[in-house]
C-alpha positions in Angstrom: 116.5 119.8 122.2 116.8 117.1 119.6 119.1 117.7 116.7 117.1 117.8 113.3 117.3 114.7 111.4 119.9 115.0 108.6 120.2 111.5 107.3 118.2 108.3 107.2 120.0 104.9 107.6 117.9 101.9 106.5 119.1 98.5 107.6 117.6 95.1 107.3 118.0 91.6 108.6 116.4 89.2 106.1 116.4 85.4 105.7 113.8 84.8 103.0 114.1 88.3 101.3 110.9 89.9 102.6 112.6 92.5 105.0 115.2 93.2 102.3 112.6 93.9 99.7 110.8 96.3 102.1 114.0 98.1 102.9 114.9 98.5 99.3 111.4 99.8 98.6 111.7 102.2 101.5 115.1 103.5 100.2 113.3 104.6 97.0 110.5 106.3 98.7 110.1 109.9 97.5 109.7 111.5 100.8 113.0 110.1 102.1 115.2 111.4 99.3 116.0 114.8 101.0 117.6 112.7 103.8 120.0 110.8 101.4 118.8 107.3 102.5 121.3 104.6 102.6 120.3 100.9 102.6 122.5 98.2 104.2 122.5 94.9 106.1 122.1 95.2 109.9 125.5 93.6 110.4 127.0 96.6 108.4 124.9 99.3 110.1 127.6 100.5 112.5 130.1 100.9 109.7 127.9 103.9 108.6 128.7 105.5 112.0 125.2 106.4 113.0 124.9 109.4 115.2 122.3 111.8 116.8 121.6 113.4 113.5 120.3 110.1 111.9 117.1 108.3 111.9 117.6 104.5 111.8 114.8 102.6 110.1 115.5 99.0 111.0 113.4 96.2 109.2 114.1 92.7 110.3 112.6 89.2 110.4 113.2 86.7 113.2 114.6 83.4 112.0 113.2 80.2 113.5 112.2 80.7 117.2 113.2 84.3 117.6 116.8 84.1 116.2 118.4 86.8 114.1 118.9 86.3 110.3 122.4 85.5 109.2 123.0 89.1 107.9 121.9 90.5 111.3 123.5 88.0 113.8 126.5 90.2 114.9 124.7 93.5 115.6 123.6 92.7 119.2 127.2 91.8 120.1 128.5 95.1 118.4 126.1 97.5 119.9 127.4 97.6 123.5 130.9 98.5 122.1 129.6 101.3 119.9 130.1 104.8 121.4 127.4 106.8 119.5 127.8 110.5 119.5 124.5 111.4 121.1 121.3 109.4 121.5 120.4 107.2 118.5 116.9 107.7 117.1 115.3 104.7 115.5 112.1 102.9 114.4 111.9 99.1 114.1 109.6 97.1 111.8 109.7 93.5 112.9 108.4 90.5 110.8 107.7 87.2 112.5 105.6 84.1 112.6 103.1 83.7 115.5 103.5 79.9 115.1 106.8 80.3 117.1 106.8 80.9 120.9 109.4 83.7 120.5 107.4 85.7 118.0 109.5 88.6 116.6 112.1 87.6 119.2 115.0 89.3 117.4 113.3 92.6 116.7 112.2 92.8 120.3 115.7 92.1 121.4 117.1 94.7 119.1 114.6 97.3 120.4 115.6 96.5 124.0 119.3 96.7 123.2 119.1 100.1 121.5 117.0 101.4 124.4 119.7 100.1 126.8 122.2 102.2 124.9 120.1 105.3 125.5 118.4 105.1 122.1 115.1 106.8 121.4 112.3 105.0 119.5 110.6 107.7 117.5 108.0 105.2 116.4 106.6 102.3 118.5 108.0 99.0 117.4 105.9 97.0 114.9 105.5 93.3 115.4 104.0 92.0 112.1 103.0 88.4 111.2 103.1 86.9 107.6 100.4 89.4 106.6 102.7 92.3 107.0 101.8 94.4 103.9 99.0 96.4 105.5 101.2 97.1 108.6 104.0 98.3 106.3 101.7 100.7 104.5 100.6 102.2 107.8 104.1 102.3 109.2 105.4 104.0 106.0 102.8 106.8 106.4 103.8 107.3 110.0 107.5 107.5 109.1 106.7 110.3 106.7 104.7 112.2 109.4 107.6 111.9 111.9 110.0 113.2 109.4 107.7 116.2 108.9 107.9 116.9 112.6 104.8 115.0 113.9 106.3 113.3 116.9 102.9 112.2 118.3 102.2 110.1 115.2 105.0 107.7 116.1 104.0 107.3 119.7 100.4 106.8 118.8 101.0 103.9 116.4 100.1 100.5 117.8 100.8 97.7 115.3 101.7 94.6 117.3 100.2 91.2 116.5 99.5 89.2 119.6 101.1 85.8 119.3 98.2 83.6 120.2 98.8 79.8 120.2 97.9 76.6 121.9 99.4 77.8 125.2 98.0 81.3 124.8 94.6 81.1 123.1 92.1 84.0 123.0 88.6 83.3 124.3 86.1 84.6 121.7 82.4 85.0 122.4 80.0 83.4 119.9 77.9 86.3 118.6 75.8 84.5 115.9 75.0 81.0 115.1 72.5 80.2 112.3 71.7 77.5 109.6 73.1 77.9 106.2 71.5 74.7 104.8 68.0 73.2 105.2 69.1 69.6 105.3 71.0 67.5 107.8 73.8 67.4 108.5 73.5 71.2 108.6 76.0 73.7 107.6 76.2 76.6 110.1 77.3 80.2 110.0 79.2 81.1 113.2 80.4 84.6 114.0 83.0 85.2 116.7 83.8 88.3 118.7 87.5 89.1 118.5 87.3 92.7 119.8 90.3 93.6 122.0 92.2 90.5 120.9 94.7 92.2 118.7 94.2 89.4 116.2 94.8 90.4 112.6 93.8 88.2 109.8 92.8 88.4 106.1 90.7 86.2 103.8 92.4 82.8 103.2 93.9 82.6 106.8 93.1 79.7 109.1 91.4 79.7 112.5 92.4 77.1 115.1 89.9 76.0 117.7 90.8 74.5 121.0 87.8 72.4 122.0 87.3 70.4 125.2 86.5 66.8 125.5 82.9 65.6 125.7 81.9 65.1 129.4 80.0 61.9 128.4 83.2 60.4 126.9 85.2 61.4 130.0 82.6 59.8 132.2 82.7 56.6 130.1 86.5 56.4 130.4 86.3 57.0 134.2 83.9 54.1 134.5 85.9 51.8 132.3 89.1 52.6 134.1 87.5 52.5 137.6 89.1 55.8 138.4 87.0 59.0 138.8 90.1 61.2 138.4 90.0 60.4 134.7 87.3 63.0 134.2 89.6 65.8 135.2 93.0 64.4 134.3 92.0 63.4 130.7 90.1 66.6 129.9 93.0 68.2 128.1 94.3 65.0 126.5 93.8 64.0 122.8 91.1 61.3 122.9 90.0 61.3 119.2 92.9 61.5 116.9 95.0 58.7 118.2 98.5 58.3 116.7 100.1 55.0 115.8 102.5 55.4 118.7 99.6 55.6 121.1 97.9 52.6 119.4 101.1 50.6 119.6 101.4 51.2 123.3 97.7 50.2 123.8 98.2 47.1 121.7 101.2 46.2 124.0 99.4 47.0 127.3 96.2 45.2 126.3 98.0 42.2 124.5 95.8 42.7 121.5 97.1 40.8 118.5 94.2 42.2 116.4 95.3 45.7 117.0 98.9 44.8 116.3 97.8 43.4 112.9 95.8 46.5 112.2 99.0 48.6 112.7 100.9 46.8 110.0 101.6 49.0 107.0 99.7 46.6 104.7 96.5 47.2 106.8 96.5 51.0 106.4 93.0 51.1 104.9 91.6 48.7 107.4 93.0 50.8 110.3 91.6 54.0 108.8 88.2 52.3 108.5 88.3 51.1 112.1 89.4 54.5 113.4 86.8 56.5 111.5 84.5 58.0 114.2 86.3 56.1 117.0 87.7 57.5 120.2 89.9 56.2 123.0 87.0 54.5 124.8 86.3 52.4 121.7 89.9 51.2 121.5 90.0 50.4 125.2 86.7 48.4 125.0 87.7 46.6 121.8 91.4 45.8 122.5 92.3 46.2 126.2 90.8 43.9 128.8 89.6 45.6 132.1 92.5 46.4 134.3 95.2 46.1 131.6 95.6 49.9 131.2 95.7 52.4 134.1 95.0 56.1 134.1 98.7 56.7 134.9 99.8 54.8 131.8 97.3 56.8 129.7 98.6 60.1 131.0 102.1 58.9 130.0 101.3 58.1 126.4 98.5 60.5 125.4 99.4 63.8 123.8 97.7 67.2 124.7 94.4 67.9 122.9 95.1 68.9 119.3 93.6 72.1 117.9 91.2 71.8 115.0 91.5 74.0 111.9 88.9 75.9 110.0 89.1 78.2 107.0 88.0 81.7 107.8 84.9 82.9 105.9 85.4 86.7 106.3 87.7 89.4 105.3 90.2 91.1 107.7 87.7 92.5 110.3 89.3 93.5 113.5 85.9 93.1 115.4 84.5 89.8 114.2 85.5 86.6 112.5 83.1 84.2 110.5 83.2 80.5 110.1 81.2 78.1 107.9 81.1 74.6 109.5 79.3 71.4 109.0 77.8 69.7 112.0 79.0 66.1 112.7 76.6 63.9 114.5 76.5 60.1 114.4 76.2 56.9 116.5 78.7 54.1 116.8 78.1 50.9 118.8 74.9 52.5 120.1 76.8 55.5 121.6 75.9 59.0 120.1 78.8 61.0 119.0 79.5 64.6 117.8 82.5 66.1 116.0 84.8 67.3 118.8 85.3 70.9 117.5 81.9 71.2 115.7 80.1 70.0 118.7 82.0 72.5 120.9 81.4 75.4 118.5 77.7 74.7 118.2 77.1 74.3 122.0 79.3 76.9 123.8 79.0 80.6 124.4 82.7 81.2 124.1 85.6 79.2 122.5 89.4 79.4 122.7 90.9 80.2 119.4 94.1 81.5 117.6 94.8 82.4 114.0 97.5 81.4 111.6 98.4 83.3 108.4 98.0 81.3 105.2 99.5 83.4 102.4 99.2 80.5 100.0 95.4 81.2 99.9 95.5 84.9 99.8 94.3 86.9 96.8 97.2 87.3 94.2 99.2 90.5 94.4 98.4 91.1 90.8 95.1 93.0 91.0 94.3 92.2 87.4 94.8 88.5 87.6 91.5 86.6 86.9 90.3 84.1 89.5 88.7 80.6 89.1 87.1 79.7 92.5 85.9 76.2 92.9 84.3 75.1 96.2 82.1 72.3 97.4 80.0 72.2 100.6 81.6 74.2 103.5 84.7 74.5 101.2 82.9 77.7 100.1 84.2 79.3 103.4 87.6 80.7 102.2 86.0 81.7 98.9 83.4 83.8 100.6 86.2 85.4 102.5 88.0 86.3 99.2 84.8 87.7 97.6 84.3 89.8 100.8 87.8 91.1 100.7 87.4 92.1 97.0 84.1 93.9 97.9 85.8 95.7 100.9 88.8 96.8 98.8 86.7 97.7 95.7 88.6 95.2 93.5 87.0 94.4 90.1 88.7 91.5 88.5 87.4 88.7 86.3 86.1 86.1 88.7 84.3 82.8 88.0 83.0 80.9 91.1 81.8 77.3 90.8 79.9 75.9 93.8 78.7 72.4 94.3 76.6 70.6 96.9 73.5 68.3 96.9 70.3 70.2 96.4 69.9 73.8 95.2 66.9 74.6 97.4 68.3 73.5 100.6 72.1 73.4 100.2 73.0 76.6 98.2 75.2 78.1 100.9 75.5 81.9 100.8 73.1 82.0 97.9 71.8 85.6 98.4 75.3 86.9 99.0 76.8 85.1 96.0 74.0 86.3 93.7 74.4 89.8 95.0 78.2 89.6 94.2 77.2 88.5 90.7 74.8 91.5 90.3 77.3 94.0 91.6 80.2 92.7 89.4 82.4 91.1 92.2 81.7 87.8 90.4 81.8 87.7 86.6 80.0 84.4 86.6 78.5 82.0 89.1 78.2 78.3 88.1 76.6 75.7 90.2 76.5 71.9 90.4 73.9 70.2 92.6 74.5 66.4 92.6 71.0 65.3 93.8 68.7 67.6 91.7 68.5 65.6 88.5 68.2 62.0 87.4 72.1 61.8 87.1 74.6 63.2 89.6 76.1 66.4 88.5 79.3 67.7 90.1 81.7 70.6 89.8 83.8 68.8 87.3 80.8 68.5 85.0 80.2 72.2 85.3 83.8 72.8 84.2 83.3 70.5 81.2 80.1 72.2 80.3 81.7 75.7 80.3 85.0 74.6 78.8 85.5 77.6 76.5 84.9 80.1 79.3 87.3 78.2 81.7 89.9 77.8 79.0 89.8 81.6 78.4 90.3 82.4 82.1 93.3 80.1 82.3 94.8 81.5 79.2 94.5 85.0 80.7 96.5 83.9 83.7 93.7 83.0 86.1 94.6 81.7 89.6 92.7 78.6 90.7 91.4 78.3 94.2 90.1 74.7 95.0 88.4 74.2 98.3 86.5 71.3 99.8 86.7 67.7 100.8 90.1 66.2 99.8 88.7 62.8 98.8 88.3 62.8 95.0 87.8 66.6 94.6 91.3 67.4 93.6 91.7 64.5 91.2 88.2 65.1 89.7 88.8 68.8 89.0 92.4 68.2 87.8 91.1 65.7 85.3 88.3 68.1 84.1 90.8 70.9 83.7 93.2 68.7 81.8 90.4 67.9 79.4 89.7 71.6 79.0 93.4 72.2 78.4 93.6 69.5 75.7 90.6 70.9 73.8 92.3 74.4 74.0 95.5 73.0 72.5 97.7 72.8 75.6 100.3 70.0 75.7 99.1 66.9 77.4 99.5 67.0 81.2 101.1 70.4 81.4 98.4 72.6 82.9 98.5 71.5 86.5 102.3 71.7 86.8 102.2 75.1 85.1 99.7 76.4 87.6 101.7 75.0 90.5 105.0 76.4 89.1 103.7 79.8 88.5 102.0 80.1 91.9 98.5 80.1 90.4 97.3 77.0 92.3 95.8 77.5 95.7 94.5 74.3 97.5 92.5 74.3 100.8 91.4 70.6 101.2 90.2 68.9 104.3 
């Protein structure tokens, strides 16, 4: 029969301070006080002489690709030499980053080492990504239940983020696909089925899509190379976003002086103009004579197909995930083209995906902080996610959303939903800027200027600014408009933007 728990030892391994902050918070939890909780670093844990009457609550990050933090790097060496009186009982809360192949590598290794010593995990190990706060709240509640004698609660808990990535993507079915705009190029709502994936996300996070190359492009390359194997062997290679390294090799193989000139640093804008909408077949046809480049040489220099990123347009639903994308369709040199990822998303029944946390675009922790949300076109996507998260959590904070596009009647994305948010108080105000509705063009920066007093008041009350949309001109235009607002309100010249940045109140999602 297990000995009653008499003492709780809390130990942390922390590189950036997150695990330490959680450990210190845990040490002050009211329900733990009868167990005289002690908080220490993992490297110092064994000096507290843990025994069978203790519960070890171990919170640790994994540094880099699964390595232990500096204040936890000796524990795995010490454990095999520690003769614990009785079986050690423990619970591990691991923090990691799914961008690394060895996600939560150290906390997993620590779990295995304790088990090898005969230890007993009273709560299943937690593998949390950057969005660990919700996991921690759930884990905390289970820790309390276990200390109250509910052993089943610890064994029932399942909080383990699956580390999806380029080499291990989840195949999500497309559940819905519908127009959001009435004019071309259309904006689309896409809903993906992520049931059973274990993917956890929240508003502001980023979805990465792994598209496949256009069969028409592959067939054209096979014909140009005179090698049918190109259709299969180039399928997973990057054929659109060609690096300077690849272009230099092609210029060398094809003997193209014109391409060599374009690659000079002084020709950056000319190169960007040439590459806009181009693919590998264009470059081969323009700069590499027939027979000068072989399939084997291409396989040597081309990188694997790069994933494409999209802002998530939904809150943290474990069943579905929403996107708002703009279709890309054009012709170049008489050959029709589509955007690689958008064309894939709009044509397939299922797509390979993974998610990355993006804490820089989450809602601020201060639930009273006002929000100034500015989005243009499909840049509305992360802002819709934020408003949905506020709705789901019942948050009521002062929020002004400014949306811009071309025409109100056909390009007002999510109009009904935004107007409903305005009616139910999720939005305090909804300002719009449609550039093609009047005799003169009207953009979001003009809406900011026309509502200067309102915007200045928000900023003075500590508002966080979220700016989302096309990176060309948007940031500079909005910054100039807000600087003008700040001047009128009496701020020192040029200090607003650095202040927002320095205080963590500036959140940019530009593409």
